[in-house]
C-alpha positions as CSV (number, residue, x, y, z in Angstrom):
1,M,50.5,178.3,109.0
2,I,53.0,181.1,108.4
3,S,52.2,184.4,106.7
4,A,54.3,186.2,104.1
5,E,55.7,188.4,106.9
6,G,57.0,185.3,108.8
7,K,54.3,185.4,111.5
8,P,51.9,182.6,112.3
9,S,48.5,182.9,110.6
10,G,45.2,181.4,111.4
11,A,43.5,181.2,114.8
12,L,45.3,181.0,118.1
13,L,46.1,177.4,119.1
14,A,45.1,176.2,115.6
15,G,48.0,173.8,115.5
16,A,46.9,172.0,118.7
17,A,46.3,168.2,118.4
18,R,43.1,168.2,120.4
19,R,40.0,169.8,119.1
20,W,38.9,171.3,122.4
21,V,42.2,173.1,122.6
22,R,41.7,174.6,119.1
23,L,38.2,175.7,120.1
24,L,39.2,177.2,123.4
25,P,40.2,180.7,122.2
26,W,36.9,181.1,120.3
27,V,34.9,180.0,123.3
28,L,36.7,182.4,125.7
29,A,36.5,185.3,123.2
30,F,32.8,184.7,122.7
31,V,32.1,184.4,126.4
32,L,34.0,187.6,127.1
33,C,32.3,189.5,124.3
34,C,28.8,188.4,125.3
35,A,29.5,189.2,129.0
36,L,31.3,192.5,128.6
37,L,29.2,194.1,126.0
38,P,25.9,194.4,128.0
39,T,27.8,194.8,131.3
40,T,29.8,197.8,129.9
41,I,26.7,199.6,128.7
42,Q,25.0,199.0,132.0
43,V,27.9,200.1,134.2
44,L,28.8,203.2,132.1
45,S,25.3,204.4,132.0
46,A,23.9,203.4,135.4
47,D,27.0,203.7,137.7
48,Y,29.1,206.3,135.9
49,G,26.2,208.3,134.7
50,L,27.2,208.4,131.0
51,N,24.6,208.8,128.3
52,A,23.2,205.5,127.2
53,G,23.9,206.1,123.5
54,I,27.5,207.1,124.2
55,A,27.9,204.1,126.5
56,S,26.7,201.8,123.8
57,A,29.0,203.5,121.2
58,L,31.9,202.9,123.5
59,A,31.0,199.4,124.6
60,V,30.9,197.9,121.1
61,P,34.5,198.8,120.1
62,Q,35.7,197.9,123.6
63,A,34.2,194.4,123.6
64,A,33.4,193.2,120.1
65,P,37.0,193.2,118.7
66,L,37.8,190.4,121.2
67,L,36.4,188.0,118.6
68,L,38.9,189.4,116.1
69,A,41.7,188.9,118.6
70,V,41.5,185.2,118.0
71,V,42.9,185.6,114.5
72,R,44.3,189.2,114.4
73,P,45.1,190.3,118.0
74,L,47.2,193.3,117.0
75,R,44.4,194.7,114.9
76,A,42.0,194.1,117.7
77,W,44.3,196.0,120.0
78,Y,44.3,199.1,117.8
79,V,40.5,199.3,118.1
80,I,40.2,198.4,121.8
81,F,43.1,200.7,122.9
82,V,41.6,203.7,121.1
83,A,38.1,202.9,122.4
84,D,39.4,202.5,126.0
85,V,41.3,205.8,125.9
86,A,38.2,207.5,124.4
87,G,36.0,206.0,127.1
88,A,38.3,207.4,129.8
89,L,38.1,210.8,128.3
90,A,34.3,210.5,127.9
91,L,34.0,209.8,131.6
92,L,35.6,213.2,132.4
93,T,32.5,214.8,131.1
94,V,30.3,213.3,133.9
95,D,30.4,213.4,137.6
96,F,30.9,209.9,139.0
97,E,31.7,208.8,142.6
98,A,35.3,208.7,143.7
99,R,35.0,205.0,144.7
100,L,34.6,204.0,141.0
101,L,37.8,203.1,139.0
102,W,39.1,205.5,136.5
103,P,40.5,205.8,133.8
104,F,39.6,202.2,133.0
105,P,36.5,200.6,134.6
106,P,36.7,196.9,135.7
107,M,35.0,195.7,132.4
108,Q,37.7,197.4,130.3
109,I,40.5,195.9,132.5
110,V,39.1,192.4,132.1
111,G,38.7,192.8,128.3
112,Y,42.2,194.3,128.0
113,V,43.8,191.6,129.9
114,G,42.1,189.0,127.7
115,L,43.4,190.9,124.7
116,C,46.9,190.8,126.2
117,L,46.7,187.0,126.4
118,A,46.0,186.8,122.7
119,L,48.8,189.3,121.9
120,G,51.3,187.4,124.1
121,L,50.5,184.1,122.3
122,R,50.9,185.6,118.8
123,E,53.1,188.7,118.5
124,S,56.9,189.1,118.8
125,R,58.8,190.4,121.8
126,R,59.3,193.8,120.2
127,T,55.6,194.2,119.5
128,L,54.7,193.2,123.1
129,I,57.1,195.8,124.5
130,L,55.6,198.5,122.2
131,V,52.1,197.6,123.3
132,W,53.0,197.8,127.0
133,L,54.8,201.1,126.5
134,A,51.8,202.5,124.7
135,T,49.5,201.3,127.6
136,A,51.8,202.7,130.2
137,A,52.1,206.1,128.4
138,A,48.3,206.4,128.0
139,N,47.8,205.4,131.7
140,T,50.4,207.9,132.8
141,G,49.1,210.7,130.7
142,L,45.5,210.2,132.0
143,M,46.8,210.4,135.6
144,F,47.4,214.1,135.1
145,V,43.7,214.7,134.5
146,A,42.3,212.3,137.1
147,P,39.1,213.8,138.4
148,H,39.6,212.5,141.9
149,G,43.4,212.5,142.0
150,A,45.8,209.7,141.1
151,D,46.1,206.7,143.4
152,G,47.5,203.1,143.2
153,M,44.5,201.8,141.4
154,T,45.1,204.2,138.5
155,A,48.1,202.2,137.3
156,L,46.2,198.8,137.6
157,L,45.9,198.3,133.9
158,T,49.5,199.0,133.3
159,I,50.6,196.4,135.9
160,L,48.1,193.7,134.9
161,S,48.8,194.1,131.2
162,G,52.6,194.0,131.7
163,V,52.4,190.8,133.8
164,T,50.1,189.2,131.3
165,L,52.2,190.1,128.3
166,L,55.4,188.9,130.1
167,L,54.0,185.5,131.1
168,T,52.2,184.7,127.8
169,G,55.2,186.0,125.7
170,A,57.6,183.7,127.7
171,L,55.3,180.7,127.2
172,R,55.1,181.4,123.4
173,E,58.9,181.7,123.1
174,R,59.4,178.5,125.1
175,Y,56.9,176.7,122.8
176,E,58.7,178.1,119.7
177,V,62.1,176.9,121.1
178,Q,60.7,173.4,121.7
179,R,59.0,173.3,118.3
180,R,62.2,174.3,116.5
181,L,64.2,171.8,118.5
182,A,61.8,169.0,117.6
183,E,62.0,170.1,113.9
184,Q,65.8,170.1,114.1
185,Q,65.9,166.7,115.7
186,T,63.6,165.4,112.9
187,I,65.8,166.9,110.2
188,S,68.9,165.5,111.9
189,A,67.5,162.1,112.1
190,A,66.5,162.2,108.4
191,E,70.0,163.4,107.5
192,R,71.6,160.7,109.6
193,D,69.5,158.0,107.9
194,R,70.3,159.4,104.5
195,R,74.1,159.6,105.4
196,T,74.0,156.0,106.7
197,L,72.3,154.8,103.5
198,L,74.8,156.6,101.2
199,E,77.8,155.3,103.3
200,E,76.4,151.8,103.0
201,R,75.9,152.1,99.3
202,A,79.4,153.4,98.8
203,R,80.8,150.5,100.9
204,I,78.8,148.0,98.8
205,A,80.1,149.6,95.6
206,R,83.7,149.4,96.8
207,E,83.2,145.7,97.5
208,L,81.6,145.1,94.1
209,H,84.5,146.9,92.5
210,D,86.8,144.1,93.7
211,V,84.5,141.4,92.3
212,V,84.1,143.1,88.9
213,A,87.7,144.1,88.7
214,H,88.7,140.5,89.1
215,H,86.5,139.4,86.1
216,M,87.8,142.3,84.0
217,S,91.4,141.3,84.8
218,V,90.7,137.8,83.7
219,I,89.1,139.1,80.4
220,T,92.2,141.2,79.8
221,V,94.6,138.4,80.4
222,Q,92.6,135.9,78.2
223,A,92.4,138.4,75.4
224,D,96.1,139.3,75.6
225,T,97.2,135.7,75.6
226,A,94.8,134.4,73.0
227,A,97.3,134.8,70.2
228,Y,99.8,132.5,72.1
229,R,97.3,130.0,73.3
230,L,95.2,129.5,70.2
231,D,96.6,128.2,66.9
232,R,95.8,129.4,63.4
233,L,94.1,132.7,64.5
234,T,93.3,135.0,61.5
235,P,94.6,138.6,61.6
236,Q,91.0,139.8,62.1
237,A,90.7,137.5,65.2
238,R,94.0,138.8,66.6
239,E,92.9,142.4,66.1
240,E,89.6,141.6,67.8
241,F,91.3,140.1,70.8
242,T,93.6,143.1,71.0
243,S,90.7,145.4,70.9
244,I,88.9,143.4,73.7
245,A,92.0,143.6,75.9
246,A,92.4,147.4,75.3
247,A,88.7,147.9,76.2
248,A,89.0,145.8,79.3
249,R,92.1,147.7,80.5
250,E,90.3,151.0,79.9
251,S,87.3,149.8,81.8
252,L,89.5,148.8,84.7
253,G,91.0,152.3,84.7
254,E,87.6,153.9,84.8
255,M,86.5,151.7,87.6
256,R,89.6,152.7,89.7
257,R,88.7,156.3,89.2
258,L,85.1,155.6,90.2
259,L,86.4,153.8,93.3
260,G,88.5,156.9,94.2
261,V,85.3,159.0,94.1
262,L,83.4,156.5,96.4
263,R,86.2,156.0,98.8
264,S,86.2,158.3,101.8
265,E,89.3,160.1,103.1
266,D,89.7,157.7,106.0
267,A,89.1,154.6,104.0
268,H,92.0,152.4,103.2
269,G,92.3,149.9,100.4
270,E,91.5,146.3,101.2
271,L,94.0,143.7,99.9
272,V,92.2,140.7,101.2
273,P,89.9,139.0,98.6
274,Q,86.2,139.5,99.1
275,P,84.5,136.7,101.1
276,G,81.9,134.4,99.9
277,L,79.8,131.3,101.0
278,S,82.9,129.4,102.0
279,R,83.8,132.0,104.6
280,I,80.5,131.9,106.4
281,G,81.7,129.0,108.5
282,Q,84.5,131.1,109.9
283,L,81.9,133.7,110.9
284,V,79.9,131.1,112.8
285,E,83.0,129.8,114.6
286,A,84.0,133.4,115.7
287,T,80.4,133.9,117.0
288,V,80.5,130.7,118.9
289,R,83.7,131.8,120.6
290,A,82.0,135.0,121.6
291,G,79.5,133.0,123.7
292,V,76.6,132.6,121.2
293,P,75.5,129.0,120.5
294,V,75.0,128.8,116.7
295,E,73.8,125.9,114.6
296,F,75.0,126.2,111.0
297,T,73.6,124.6,107.9
298,P,76.2,125.3,105.1
299,C,75.7,125.4,101.3
300,D,78.5,124.3,98.9
301,A,76.7,125.6,95.8
302,D,78.7,127.4,93.1
303,V,77.0,130.9,93.1
304,P,78.0,134.2,91.5
305,E,80.6,136.1,93.5
306,T,78.2,139.1,94.1
307,V,75.6,136.7,95.5
308,G,78.1,135.0,97.7
309,L,79.4,138.3,98.9
310,S,75.9,139.5,99.7
311,A,75.1,136.3,101.6
312,Y,78.2,136.6,103.6
313,R,77.6,140.2,104.6
314,I,74.0,139.5,105.5
315,V,75.0,136.7,107.9
316,Q,77.8,138.9,109.2
317,E,75.4,141.7,110.1
318,A,72.8,139.4,111.5
319,L,75.3,137.6,113.8
320,A,76.7,141.0,114.9
321,N,73.3,142.1,115.9
322,V,72.8,138.9,117.9
323,V,76.0,139.5,119.8
324,R,75.1,143.2,120.4
325,H,71.4,142.9,121.4
326,A,70.9,139.2,122.4
327,P,74.1,137.9,123.8
328,G,74.0,134.1,124.5
329,A,70.8,133.6,122.5
330,P,70.5,130.3,120.6
331,T,70.9,131.0,116.9
332,Q,70.3,129.1,113.7
333,V,72.1,130.0,110.5
334,S,71.1,128.4,107.2
335,V,72.2,128.9,103.7
336,S,70.5,126.8,101.1
337,L,69.9,126.6,97.4
338,A,66.3,126.4,96.0
339,E,65.3,123.1,94.4
340,D,65.0,124.8,91.0
341,G,68.5,126.4,91.5
342,T,67.2,129.9,90.8
343,R,67.8,131.5,94.2
344,L,69.8,131.3,97.4
345,T,68.1,131.5,100.7
346,V,69.9,133.0,103.7
347,L,68.2,132.5,107.1
348,V,69.4,133.7,110.5
349,V,67.0,133.2,113.5
350,N,67.9,133.8,117.1
351,G,65.8,133.3,120.2
352,P,65.6,135.5,123.3
353,P,68.8,135.9,125.3
354,P,68.9,133.7,128.5
355,E,69.3,136.8,130.6
356,P,68.2,140.0,128.9
357,P,70.9,142.7,129.6
358,A,69.9,146.0,131.1
359,A,71.4,147.7,128.0
360,P,72.9,146.5,124.7
361,L,76.5,145.5,124.8
362,E,77.2,148.2,122.2
363,A,75.4,151.4,123.1
364,S,76.8,153.3,120.1
365,G,76.1,151.0,117.2
366,T,76.6,152.1,113.6
367,G,73.0,151.5,112.7
368,H,74.1,150.2,109.3
369,G,73.0,146.5,109.9
370,L,69.4,146.4,108.4
371,V,70.2,149.2,106.0
372,G,73.1,147.3,104.6
373,M,71.1,144.1,104.3
374,R,68.3,145.9,102.4
375,E,70.7,147.5,100.0
376,R,72.5,144.3,99.2
377,V,69.3,142.4,98.7
378,R,67.9,145.3,96.5
379,L,71.1,145.2,94.5
380,A,70.6,141.5,93.8
381,D,66.9,142.1,93.0
382,G,66.0,139.8,95.9
383,T,63.7,140.1,98.9
384,L,64.4,140.6,102.7
385,D,62.2,139.8,105.6
386,A,63.5,141.0,109.0
387,G,61.7,141.5,112.2
388,P,61.1,140.4,115.8
389,L,59.5,137.1,116.7
390,P,56.7,136.6,119.3
391,D,59.0,134.9,121.7
392,G,61.4,137.8,121.8
393,G,63.8,136.6,119.2
394,F,64.6,138.0,115.8
395,R,64.5,136.6,112.2
396,V,66.4,137.6,109.1
397,A,65.4,135.8,105.8
398,A,66.8,136.8,102.4
399,Q,66.1,135.5,99.0
400,L,68.9,136.2,96.5
401,P,68.2,135.3,92.8
402,L,71.1,133.5,91.0
403,T,70.0,134.6,87.5
404,E,71.2,137.9,86.1
405,K,68.8,140.8,85.8
406,D,67.4,141.5,82.4
407,L,69.1,144.7,81.4
408,T,67.7,144.9,77.9
């Protein structure tokens, strides 16, 4: 979760997939708190000679906020930092042995390093630098009032806290970079899929334009020539045919403008008529010449042009996938009309390749194959079943209704 300030909220490692990882910060904080609280009281009072009440008053803010550090490490640092500095100043009021660490006893160093772990995993680089500078400044200032003189151990907390903040901060930033990269890859994949879908829909729309434009042209010609082909037309009928021809020409103009919107800048107009069922045989012959044995069962039924175009493109994409991913695999192509004449069945089934290639013949495929099939079938209000077979082959089966959709 992200807070209003843009920082992660919730407990440390709360986003981990495994439950034990999510519980780990709480367990460590609880163990440190339970271990350091009585130990600090005992060491400050018995070893350093501090009053037991003062030792207890210092031990609580030095150890208890470690539990808060799991969710709010910076707030815990404010409390522990002030308590540690206050503890160092309190020790100046008693006479303790020179062998004992000062200004920060071992318990405070352990707790402070644990706190730095939490800070490094949560706070920004700027905050970590400020925390370390505050620690170093406090340590340096206390050196001037060291009761037994300053030595190398006096700067121990500064060194350990700096190393801890540096390592944990680097780990956190590395994790953030990986997370953002994964998010960007996910977004890029979604955008790529969306772009592929839109491009395929535009391609289908351009092809359907040719089919519909043909029918509209026929309507225009029939309406324009009705007065010359039909005898004894009434003036009202002639006017009606003229109106039909004008509406058809206007519709053709609108369709051309629509096609201009759908056509990309690098797309060029296609002057070849759109293919249908009669052209599937040529596809099969070209695939056989490419080294793929194909058995073809044709269909000579008279189907709507949009259905024939969809069937042709489905077979075209399926055979292209066979050539790319299963070269040499035996393939069956079947186009048949249902017994009741209401739907056209397109079936393309290939077995496993005789010698599976180490990599596909085309490593940079467009990825439009199955997307285009699904869009064409959806446009025809049909069904598509495509997927791998247990023997390593692949099956594409489409059902294309021949009746028009009910648009009322």
